[in-house]
C-alpha positions, -999 to 999 in steps of 0.1 A, spaced: -1 -1 -1 16 35 -11 2 67 8 7 102 -8 -9 136 -11 -1 156 -43 -13 192 -50 16 204 -73 19 194 -114 29 160 -123 68 159 -131 81 163 -165 86 129 -187 121 116 -175 153 127 -194 184 108 -191 208 134 -177 181 136 -145 179 102 -137 201 82 -112 230 61 -127 216 28 -127 180 39 -141 166 22 -171 152 41 -201 118 17 -208 80 21 -220 58 33 -192 48 0 -177 65 -23 -202 98 -37 -202 126 -45 -230 155 -65 -224 192 -65 -229 186 -94 -250 162 -82 -272 182 -46 -276 216 -67 -286 198 -90 -310 174 -65 -328 205 -39 -329 227 -66 -346 200 -76 -368 202 -110 -357 172 -128 -377 143 -143 -356 145 -116 -330 123 -87 -324 111 -61 -294 86 -83 -279 68 -60 -262 66 -36 -294 49 -60 -312 29 -35 -333 61 -11 -340 52 2 -375 84 -3 -398 90 -40 -396 125 -53 -387 142 -22 -399 122 1 -369 133 -31 -346 168 -30 -355 166 8 -349 151 7 -317 170 -19 -302 201 1 -311 186 32 -295 177 13 -262 211 5 -258 225 40 -262 198 48 -236 207 16 -210 239 5 -224 263 14 -198 235 6 -168 235 -30 -182 270 -31 -186 276 -20 -151 247 -30 -135 233 -64 -154 245 -95 -163 235 -92 -197 261 -116 -215 243 -149 -203 207 -141 -214 222 -128 -244 245 -155 -246 214 -184 -239 189 -168 -264 217 -170 -295 225 -206 -289 190 -218 -286 182 -198 -320 211 -205 -339 228 -242 -327 263 -225 -345 288 -218 -318 313 -198 -337 281 -176 -349 275 -174 -310 307 -165 -303 310 -138 -330 278 -122 -322 287 -120 -283 322 -104 -294 301 -80 -318 277 -71 -290 310 -61 -265 322 -40 -294 291 -23 -300 287 -14 -265 324 0 -267 316 16 -300 286 39 -284 311 45 -252 338 59 -274 313 77 -301 297 95 -269 325 105 -254 339 118 -285 311 145 -295 322 176 -299 306 208 -300 308 213 -335 288 180 -335 263 196 -314 264 226 -341 261 208 -367 226 188 -357 204 211 -370 221 207 -406 221 170 -404 185 169 -394 180 186 -428 200 164 -450 218 136 -436 195 120 -412 170 114 -440 195 96 -465 210 74 -437 174 62 -430 167 57 -469 199 34 -471 195 21 -437 228 32 -427 224 25 -389 259 22 -384 272 52 -400 293 72 -372 270 104 -382 238 85 -375 250 70 -344 261 108 -332 226 121 -340 213 90 -320 231 98 -287 227 136 -290 191 130 -295 192 111 -265 211 129 -239 199 166 -247 162 173 -247 167 204 -266 180 184 -296 154 159 -292 126 184 -298 143 198 -330 146 161 -342 104 159 -333 94 188 -350 115 177 -383 91 148 -379 59 164 -374 66 190 -401 80 167 -429 51 135 -421 30 144 -451 57 150 -477 72 118 -462 43 101 -465 38 106 -506 76 104 -511 90 74 -488 67 62 -468 91 38 -454 116 64 -446 86 83 -427 81 50 -403 120 47 -397 121 84 -385 90 83 -364 112 54 -347 143 72 -345 124 104 -328 99 85 -307 100 88 -272 118 58 -257 99 62 -220 65 56 -239 54 32 -261 52 37 -298 18 46 -313 0 18 -325 -4 21 -363 2 -2 -393 34 10 -414 25 41 -432 -1 39 -457 -4 -2 -454 -37 -1 -435 -61 -29 -451 -82 -43 -430 -105 -26 -402 -114 -49 -372 -146 -35 -360 -154 -46 -324 -182 -24 -315 -220 -31 -320 -246 -9 -328 -248 24 -343 -211 27 -340 -202 -7 -353 -225 2 -384 -208 35 -387 -172 22 -383 -183 -5 -408 -189 20 -436 -166 44 -432 -137 13 -434 -153 6 -467 -158 42 -483 -117 41 -474 -111 12 -491 -105 -11 -465 -117 -44 -460 -141 -45 -426 -139 -78 -408 -169 -75 -382 -164 -91 -347 -197 -102 -338 -214 -125 -313 -226 -158 -326 -258 -154 -296 -269 -121 -299 -258 -106 -334 -253 -134 -359 -274 -115 -382 -263 -78 -373 -263 -52 -396 -230 -41 -396 -224 -78 -405 -247 -76 -432 -227 -47 -447 -191 -59 -439 -198 -91 -462 -220 -69 -493 -184 -46 -487 -166 -77 -495 -154 -83 -459 -162 -109 -437 -171 -117 -396 -154 -132 -370 -178 -150 -346 -175 -145 -311 -188 -171 -280 -206 -159 -252 -230 -133 -243 -223 -95 -244 -196 -92 -218 -182 -128 -229 -180 -116 -264 -173 -81 -269 -154 -73 -239 -135 -102 -240 -99 -92 -256 -84 -127 -251 -112 -147 -270 -111 -117 -297 -73 -122 -303 -74 -157 -303 -101 -158 -327 -91 -131 -351 -53 -147 -355 -71 -183 -360 -97 -167 -384 -66 -148 -408 -43 -179 -405 -74 -200 -419 -81 -171 -447 -47 -163 -457 -23 -197 -449 13 -194 -449 10 -154 -451 -12 -146 -426 9 -127 -399 20 -107 -429 -18 -97 -434 -28 -93 -400 2 -68 -398 -18 -45 -418 -49 -45 -396 -62 -24 -372 -88 -31 -345 -113 -3 -338 -130 -5 -307 -156 22 -311 -168 31 -277 -175 -6 -270 -157 -22 -236 -122 -25 -254 -119 12 -255 -97 27 -225 -90 -8 -216 -52 -9 -211 -49 -45 -205 -69 -52 -236 -46 -28 -257 -12 -46 -240 -28 -80 -251 -36 -71 -287 1 -52 -289 14 -88 -275 -2 -106 -303 6 -82 -330 -27 -68 -335 -29 -30 -339 -51 -10 -315 -68 19 -333 -63 47 -304 -42 58 -281 -13 36 -267 -14 15 -232 6 39 -213 -13 67 -225 -48 52 -215 -33 47 -178 -19 83 -174 -47 102 -191 -76 79 -180 -62 82 -145 -81 109 -128 -52 119 -103 -29 125 -132 -49 137 -153 -58 166 -122 -23 174 -117 -16 179 -152 -45 200 -156 -35 224 -130 1 222 -140 -12 244 -171 -36 264 -149 -39 261 -113 -74 279 -117 -85 254 -139 -96 222 -113 -114 222 -81 -100 230 -49 -91 194 -35 -68 168 -34 -51 138 -47 -48 105 -25 -26 74 -36 -39 53 -7 -65 21 -6 -65 26 35 -101 42 46 -86 51 79 -52 70 59 -78 83 35 -100 96 62 -70 114 81 -57 133 51 -93 145 42 -98 161 76 -65 174 79 -68 191 48 -101 207 56 -86 218 88 -58 238 70 -85 253 47 -76 235 13 -114 233 6 -146 236 22 -178 210 20 -198 198 6 -172 177 -14 -172 147 -35 -150 116 -32 -140 98 -66 -122 69 -75 -91 77 -95 -104 53 -127 -144 54 -121 -167 63 -150 -200 65 -160 -214 82 -126 -201 51 -103 -172 53 -80 -180 86 -61 -196 102 -33 -211 138 -24 -205 144 13 -225 171 24 -205 176 58 -173 166 70 -194 142 96 -203 118 67 -166 113 55 -164 78 68 -196 65 46 -186 84 18 -150 62 19 -163 32 22 -188 30 -5 -163 46 -28 -137 20 -19 -162 -8 -21 -171 1 -58 -133 2 -66 -133 -32 -52 -166 -43 -71 -152 -29 -100 -114 -45 -99 -98 -8 -106 -67 7 -94 -66 19 -59 -65 57 -54 -88 84 -51 -94 120 -50 -114 145 -27 -125 177 -40 -149 207 -31 -180 203 -46 -193 229 -73 -232 223 -74 -250 227 -105 -227 227 -130 -227 228 -167 -209 198 -185 -186 210 -215 -165 190 -231 -134 195 -259 -130 171 -290 -96 168 -298 -76 149 -327 -38 144 -325 -15 118 -350 13 100 -341 34 129 -354 27 154 -328 -1 171 -351 -30 184 -325 -62 198 -335 -98 208 -319 -128 207 -331 -149 232 -306 -167 222 -275 -200 205 -270 -225 210 -241 -240 178 -225 -259 190 -198 -289 172 -208 -284 137 -188 -301 112 -167 -286 88 -145 -253 104 -152 -258 96 -191 -263 122 -217 -295 121 -239 -287 154 -252 -258 173 -266 -250 206 -282 -224 221 -304 -206 245 -299 -224 256 -262 -250 283 -269 -235 297 -235 -204 307 -252 -218 337 -264 -217 352 -236 -184 347 -228 -160 361 -251 -125 340 -256 -136 317 -236 -135 288 -259 -102 296 -271 -86 295 -240 -102 258 -228 -97 244 -260 -59 257 -262 -54 241 -225 -76 209 -240 -48 205 -269 -18 212 -246 -28 186 -226 -32 163 -256 3 172 -266 13 162 -230 2 129 -229 14 121 -261 -23 110 -276 -29 96 -307 -62 95 -324 -95 110 -312 -101 119 -275 -123 142 -256 -114 165 -225 -141 172 -203 -147 196 -178 -177 219 -155 -187 252 -160 -206 274 -136 -209 312 -136 -181 318 -159 -153 297 -143 -146 261 -157 -129 232 -141 -113 201 -159 -125 166 -151 -109 138 -172 -98 131 -207 -118 101 -221 -90 82 -244 -117 73 -272 -146 87 -292 -175 95 -275 -211 86 -284 -216 128 -288 -191 128 -316 -213 137 -345 -224 166 -330 -189 180 -336 -189 167 -371 -221 185 -381 -211 218 -370 -176 219 -380 -158 219 -416 -125 218 -431 -113 242 -452 -96 234 -483 -83 249 -513 -116 249 -533 -143 237 -508 -153 233 -470 -153 191 -466 -174 176 -439 -156 163 -402 -154 129 -404 -139 118 -366 -143 82 -371 -122 81 -407 -98 103 -395 -93 78 -364 -88 50 -395 -65 74 -412 -44 80 -383 -41 41 -381 -26 39 -412 3 61 -406 -11 91 -422 -7 127 -405 -31 155 -401 -30 173 -432 -46 206 -420 -43 235 -399 -65 245 -365 -73 278 -384 -87 255 -414 -113 238 -391 -145 262 -392 -179 268 -376 -204 262 -403 -239 251 -384 -251 248 -347 -264 214 -339 -277 193 -314 -278 154 -309 -305 138 -297 -298 102 -282 -327 80 -293 -332 49 -267 -354 22 -266 -367 35 -230 -393 60 -223 -402 80 -189 -423 64 -167 -435 85 -136 -449 58 -113 -419 40 -107 -392 45 -78 -354 50 -87 -335 29 -64 -304 51 -77 -316 79 -56 -352 69 -42 -368 97 -65 -402 85 -82 -398 88 -118 -375 72 -141 -363 61 -179 -375 27 -181 -357 6 -207 -373 -22 -230 -361 -42 -262 -379 -46 -294 -386 -57 -335 -383 -24 -355 -413 -23 -378 -403 10 -393 -380 37 -391 -386 67 -410 -371 100 -412 -395 130 -422 -391 153 -456 -370 179 -443 -381 204 -470 -417 215 -455 -397 223 -420 -369 244 -438 -394 264 -459 -414 272 -427 -385 282 -411 -365 304 -437 -387 333 -432 -375 334 -397 -339 336 -411 -329 300 -417 -305 295 -444 -296 255 -441 -310 227 -423 -292 193 -422 -308 161 -403 -286 129 -398 -294 99 -380 -269 71 -374 -285 39 -368 -273 1 -359 -309 -12 -370 -327 -15 -404 -368 -25 -404 -371 -60 -392 -339 -58 -367 -345 -72 -334 -326 -53 -306 -323 -70 -272 -314 -47 -242 -277 -44 -240 -279 -7 -243 -308 10 -253 -290 40 -274 -297 26 -312 -295 58 -328 -286 93 -327 -302 121 -344 -283 152 -354 -300 184 -363 -281 209 -372 -287 247 -385 -274 278 -401 -291 314 -402 -283 350 -410 -286 360 -373 -263 341 -350 -283 353 -319 -316 333 -333 -297 301 -343 -305 279 -312 -337 288 -309 -343 279 -350 -327 252 -339 -350 241 -312 -381 248 -333 -366 229 -359 -354 198 -336 -392 198 -324 -403 193 -362 -380 167 -370 -387 148 -337 -419 155 -344 -424 134 -378 -398 109 -373 -414 75 -370 -402 45 -353 -423 16 -347 -421 -17 -337 -432 -46 -313 -419 -49 -274 -398 -81 -272 -389 -105 -242 -351 -111 -235 -349 -143 -258 -364 -116 -284 -398 -129 -290 -426 -105 -295 -450 -96 -267 -485 -96 -278 -501 -61 -278 -472 -43 -265 -457 -16 -291 -419 -7 -287 -414 26 -267 -387 49 -276 -378 83 -258 -385 107 -292 -413 124 -271 -396 124 -243 -373 145 -262 -403 168 -276 -411 175 -237 -376 186 -231 -373 211 -256 -410 225 -248 -399 232 -212 -393 268 -203 -360 265 -188 -350 251 -223 -366 273 -244 -349 303 -219 -315 286 -229 -323 289 -264 -329 324 -259 -293 327 -239 -307 324 -206 -291 293 -186 -309 302 -153 -311 272 -133 -297 245 -159 -275 219 -149 -268 183 -154 -293 174 -129 -318 199 -142 -343 171 -165 -352 144 -144 -359 171 -119 -377 187 -143 -397 156 -152 -407 145 -115 -420 182 -110 -439 180 -139 -456 148 -132 
């Protein structure tokens, strides 16, 4: 058990100069052995860096990284570790050639000596010539695979030993990635391997431009979306599906029609979609069955797309896939562990801006007595006031937290939170934060490639929630009209956070907002359900046009090793949008909610779809044109078609996004409300309710929350929101208003 109280920022990433002499440079949470470094650096056939199974660039990239780990750790291995014996044993097992083994052992000794001698011989002129070498010699050496060249070795040593020079090399990678992808993608992979930070995992991407298969590991509307995007990008979709529940799912039908195939999984939802061990085994077996001797080469060109299903934000799954040589479309394991930990995120956010987090403390302990002592001492010292909120470091979805009204209720809250940490098998550690009641929930959509290009797509307001789950989202937030410059400040900080953690892919930075002040909460290391509302609100300026934002396609492009090819000022707002989660549930005023004891809750159900129909938008557009409307867009992302059956695994089966633009920006949100009302009222989703086994219930219609959304938009509080008044609006307002009306 460890105990620590922290209120300062996270320390900077380890640099060799500041480390103790015995400290090894390794990926956070991972390991590269001396044997692996020697064998790969010397190019011994059959050896790789085992923990970096998805490294882009093949054997040349492994050789290059092996050499870099020798440069970083060679003296430590030589001085403090008996590296010769494991190397010798590995070589004897692999080669069965005594003369060759002795030759390689001598070569390893010689390589260590050469690195040591080269480091000692580096002069001021070598440092001064670093930038010139970056511009010419480095790329030539990579193209020719001249890893033994003396100037190249000096470059690797200088880059490792001097952070300012490493930053120069990283900037070269970022700025030249687009050109190199077009000119020589293999050199781009090697440049990434030469510049990538050794204390983190390399991005999980295929070799640049080589993505061929997209393994779709989510279901429902997100599974359908991912399958269609893969086909649109010219990739082969491979749908992972539950044999028990989804043998005829829409995404599987689309994949097969688009030239792809499926991989069936055994068991229920959790036993199939969440079982990364079964998924890896079944995928590898299917590729071997289909492609024979070349199956590993084919698999190296596949990326597993988790959507926002159970594999997303799962560090253990990402680790397992990497070790099974399956590329994960998303951030690396260590990034998920770092950015997804609320403690580390809080410390990092306050490092950028001390006012951007709520007053509170981080406690690295799982001992209830110790947690209570630390909280009470900090309160007595005036660090925060009650009411407060105790939160599990790795909780989510409203779980793993407790509001503490008074200091006397601290012990009960600790027992509740620690019990949920144990029940959900989360890592130990909690935060105590001063409770800011009745806040607005905002978030920033970010996108970052493996080369360091980071962009944001504005903000979303997600304050219409029930049971700590969002059901409506708005982009950009209407309330920003009253706070000029606030969005730019918040989004700028979110991009800095993505850069600090080395994020790769699409992610979200979440925050609370109240009365002009904001408080960062966490980073969701995945794409979120509500991402389409941002896609529909923004576009990307190109030379002759504006192209739609497609975050899912960009996730796949980034996994293909492609760099983001537009600047931040090319992202422009075109519309105001609102997303409605269309759920298989409806408001029941007569049932008591066991979560809070209140009467009235959204009750889920399941059903067969008989009809799914969007309204004709022309009459709606024409009716609102006289009020200033210039454009209306309606989009419906759905995981089902008429005839399909929804069993109650996740009530959200579709997302309706309504977007408007108008002549007068001050009227945009009221026009959005009016347009949304008409679309919701005219939309038709009809069917029959079913039992858990999928058989229809006679005379029982399938129920959705379409009319509940209409009810929300008609409420006086929401009308005020559309007219620039958020008085009384916060994340808990909706259910309270429903109960009050009842």
